[in-house]
N, C-alpha and C positions, 0 to 999 in steps of 0.2 A: 644533793640536786644541784643544778647550776641554779646561778643567782637567782632569786624572787620577782626582779624587773623582765628576768629571760624566761620565766617559766610560761606556759599554754593555760589554758583556761581548766587543765581539765583538775586541780586541786579545786578550784573554787565548783566542779561539777559536786565534786562529795557533800558540798555545803546545800546547795543550792540544785537538788538533785530533779530531773524530771522524769526521771526512768520509777515507775514504783513498785518493780521487779523486787523480792527480797533478793536480800544477798548471794544467799546460797543459789537460787533461780537464774542470775543473774554469770554467776560463775560456769553455770550448766549451760547458758545458754549462748558463752564466748567459748564455751568449747575447753573445757580449765580441766572439768571434773572428768578423771578416769572411771575411779574407783575410789571406794570410802568403806573404812573396818568396822564401820557402823552404822547403821540409821540414826545414829543420835548426833551424828557430825555436822547433820543438816542444820538443826535447831540449836549445837553449839554456834557456829555460823554464824545464825542469824539471830540471834539472843543472845551468847556468852562472853565473854571478855577473856578467851586463851590464847596464853602462851606457846608460842609455834616455832617450829625453827625448818630451816632450808639448809642443806651443804653443798659442800662443792670442793673438788678436790683442788690444790694448786699443782697444778701439771700444767699451769703454762703462766705468762704472768700478765695476763689479760683474759674477763672472761669474752663470749662470743653472743653471737644473736640466740643461738641454741640455749642460751643460759635467762634471756632477758624475758622471757616471759612466765619465766618464774618469778624473776625479781619484781614483777609488776602484780606478780598474785601476792607477794609479802605487801607489795606497798597497797593494795587495794585491800587485803583485811586491816591494815595498821589505820588507813582511812576507818574502816568500819568501827575503830575501838579496841582488837585483838592488837597483840606485841608479838613483834618478828624478832628472832634471831636468828643471825646470817652465822653460820660452821664454816669455818675454813681449815680442811684436813691436812694441819701440817701432817698428824701422824696416818692415819688411811694413807695419803697420799706418799707413802712409804711403799705403800701397800701393792694400791692398784683393786679397783673393779673391777669384777671378771669381763673381759668383754667377749663377747661371741666368737669373735676371728682368731684367739690366742692370747699369750700372756704380752703383760705388759712392757716396756721397757723403765726398766729399776733407776729412776730418777737419784743424783747426791743429795746430800743433806745441805748443797751450798745453792743447789739447784732449786730444790724444795723451798729455803730458807725465800729466797731471791723470789719467788715464785708468789708467797705468800707477803712476803712485804707490800707485792707490789695490787695484789688484789685486795690487797686490806685498804690501801691509799685508795683505790680506785670505788671499793663499794661504799668506802666512806664519805668519798668527794660524791657520788653522786644519789648514794640514799640515806647514806645516816646511819646504816641499821646498827644493832647491837651488835657485837662481833664477837667470836671466841673460835679459841684452837685446838682442838681435840688432843694435840699433845700435854699440851698442857694436865690433863688426867694420866695419859697413859704412857706416861716415860718414867714414871716408877714402877712401873708395872711387872715383875720379874713373871720370868715361865713361868715357875712355880703356882704362882699367886694366878694368871692366866689361863692355868689347865685346872686347877682344884675351885677356882672361883668363879667361873663363867664357861671353861671350855665343858665341866661339868652338865652344867644348864642344857648344852647343845646335844640335842639327837642326832647322828650322823644322816639316820633316815633322813630325817626331817630338813636337812642341810641339802641333801641331792636332789630332793622336789623341787628346790627351789630352782624357776626357769632359767636364771641366767647360770647357773649349775649346771642345767642337766643339759643345756644349750653345749656345754664345752667337754661332756664325759666322753664321746667320743674321742678324739680330738687329745685330752689330756688336759691337765687342770693343776698346779701346783697345791702343796698345801701351803702357800704364802696364799696366794689370791682366793682358794676356800676358804681360807679365815678371816675372809675379808667381812662378812657377813655378821661375825662376831664382834670386831671391833667397831662396825657400827652401831651395832646395839648398846653398845657400851657405852655412846652418847647421847641416845637416845633415854639412857637411864638415868646417864650422869648430869643431865639437864633438866632429867624430872624431880632428881632429888637434892639439887641444889640450884633450881632458877626456877623451880614451876613449872616447867615442860611438860606440856599435856597431848602437844599432837607435834607430827613429822609431816611434811608435807614434800614430795620429789615427783621426778617424773615417773609413767610407768614404768621402766625397767627398774625400778629401785622398791616396788614393789614387796619383793621378799626380804629387805634388809628392813621396813617398815618394819614389816608384819613381827621379824626375828629381835626385834628392839621390844616391840610390847610385848612378847611373850617372857623377854626375860626379865622385865619391869613385872610384869603378874609373878615369876617367879620368887622374884628379889624382892619385891612388897605389897604382894598380895592380892589373891584372883578379882576382888571386888574395886581396886584399881581402875579410876577414870579415864583412859588417856586413849588416841584417834591417831589415825593415817588416813591420809589423802593423797591417790595422785593423780600426774596431769597429761593428759596426752603428750607425746614430743611431738615437735613440731617437727613437721618435714618437708623437703621440696616437692616441687610439680614430678619428682622423677620416686618421689617414695622413700629418697635416701632420707636422712638426718642431718643437723645441722650437727656439727662436731670440730674439735680439734684436729681428727686424724681427717677428717676431709680436707681434697684441692680445696682452694679457694675459701680458707675461713675469712667468715666476716667478722673482729672484731670489736666488742667498744670502746678500746683503747684509740682514742684519735689517729696517734702515731703510729699505729700499723693499719687498721683502715680508718684513711680520713673520712671526713662528712660529706666532701663529695662522696667518693666510692660508696659510702652509705647509699647515699641518696640513690647514685645510681643502681644499685643493687635493688635495692627497694622498688622503686619505680620500675624496673624488668621481672616485677612479678606476675608469674602465668596471673592470668585470669581467673583456672580454676582456683587459685590457692588465697586472692589479695584479699577478699571477706573474710576468708580464716585469719587471716594475720591481720585485719583490721580491726576484730573482735581482741586477738589476743594479745597484738602489740600496743594497744593503744586505748585512750579512755576517751573517746568517743563513744557517746551514748547512743543508745538503741533505734532513734528516729535516724540520728546523722547516719551511721550504717548502713541503714533498708534506702534512705537517699543514694546513696551511695551506688548501693545494690541494685537498685533500680537504674541507674547512669549507666553501668556495666553490661545489663543485659539490651538497654537500650542502643548507647552508641558505644561497644566495646571501645572503637579507635581511640575517641579520645580520653582514653586512661586516666577520668578524676580519680577514680578510688586507689588508683599506684600511687599517681600524687598527691592523693591527702598520706596515705599510708607513711611515705616515704619522706613528707614535711612533718608529719607527726614525731616519729621514728627519732627526727635530726632532733628536730627543737626539745626533746625532749631530754637526749643524751649530750645534747652540745649547744643546745641555749639557742638563741634568734644569731647569734655572732657564725658559728657555725651552718646553721641553714642559709643564711648571705649568703657567706661563701660556695656552697653546693651549687645554689641556683646561678650565681654571679659565674661559677664555671659552666653549669650547665648551658648558661645563654649562650656563653662567648662562645662554645664551641655551638650552639645551634648556628648561632649567627657570621661565624667567623672571625666575631672579634677577639681573637686571641692576646693580641695586643693592651687588652682591657686590665689583664691579670697579673698581679702580683708577682716573684720570685715562686715561693710558695704554691701557691694556688697554680704555675705553672708547672711546677712538681707534678703535685695531685693531679693534673688533666691530662700526665704523658704514662702515671705510672701502669695505668693498665693497660696503656695500648698496644697491641702486636707492632713486635722492635724487628726492623731488619738491618740488620748491617751494613753496611755504606761506605766505602773508601774513598774518604774525602778527596777533595780538587777535580770533582769529574763535572762534568757539565749538565746541566740542567736536564735535557733531551735521553743525556748516557744514564743519569738516574733512575729518569723515569722507565727504559728497558729494564736498566738491572735488578730496579726494586722489584721487579714483576708488576706494576703500576699501570701502563702499557706494554702491548702484547708487541708494536716491533716503533720502529723509529718513525715511521708515517704516520701512527695511531698517535704517540706523543706530538708530535710537532703541531697536529689538528686541534689534539687539545689544549697546546700554548698558543696556538695562534685564536682558535675560539675562546680566549680567558676563562677555560675551564680551570686552571689550575693555579692555586692560590700556593704560596712558600710563608708560613708563619700569620696567616691570616690578611695576606695583600696579595693580591691579583698580578702575577708576574708571565711577562708576553714574550721573554726574550730566553731561546734555545741554548742561547751561550752561556747561559746564567753560571757564572762555577759555584757548585755548591763546597763551603769547608766550612774552618770555623767561626769566621766571623758570621757565615750564615744561619749560625745557631741560634737557639728559641730561647731553650734555657738547656742547662750542662752542656752534653756533646747535642742534644738531640733538635732537629729541623725536621716541622710535623710540614707534609705536603695535604693537602684538600685536593680532589677531584669533586669535580660537579658541588652538591650542596652539603653531600654526608656524606661521604668517601673520608676517611682520613687516615694517612698513613705519616708511623713514625720511625725516621728515619735517625741509627743510631752511627753517627761518625767514627772512622778506623781513623 
């Protein structure tokens, strides 16, 4: 994780805990429990000391915000005395977990290796979890071994009834993706036999894979084996779609792919209908603190106190105080129009997600306002300029003949025009 000096108080929260709920009850209150494979799971989580694993495939070189809740779940359990293992699927990444929409594109071994190394470094830096690669115990299995030792234990009818497979029966599913649940079951079996791992945790779409793993363990190791599974509800946007790598506008945990400022803005703009859910799932704030923010949301939603707190907590936890300070500095600079207070990287972060308008360099300000459709006519453009309503890179301008060229660039080849107090336009000079 980020350096201790930059950590928020959530680590202290686990030591001096005001919330008297049992851990499992708290997880349910936070909306982190979708289903469990046994009623014993509650007692194991509250009173046991379980080794559990959470897995992800290296289909990208960074985790995204959709993974974040699962990783915090692992941290919550670890702070309660349980032992997390993070599995990055160097083997299952070659296959691809079946999607409802169709077959996945096959990634090359070079891409998967690069992605694995990136995820390994990211997880180690942020959370320091014990990590394993399922390629280590699958790479030497022959096709005959696979079919005789494992395939023989899986009933096709049982596999066809799994939700992820059923959704693909009409459109078709390859034998490769159909076999994915067997490979993932091998993970649970191997970790049980070699690491004493007795629980798998995953998103609700992993229920079929988790229960298949439990069945394989029982068939291989005995029906009396005590192993468990827990699924978590998927985090969704206000429109009901899930966060993922295949969706547009992916919010990455890597600051080079999604800057702290971008992450802050994404969370600050959370819909009122989702912000309390996100506070419960993505932060370590106490029930009392979240309840107070919920009251604030109901009494004066316009203040956006809940969204602000959400953004601050997540950005600080992921990127430290320095990342949060940078995000707030850019936010305040844009709000106040003080763009020249930012350094070059902050300027690049500020313009990254602005809508860009290609503009030929060497035109007068009044021509640029009209051509970029910032003003509907030269008359309107002239009125705005004379009325001190136009700023160029944070500075008021009232010379309609001012030439807009590379000498006016704010950063790179971009020029920022502000109309009034809130409307920003980013010109990409050609």
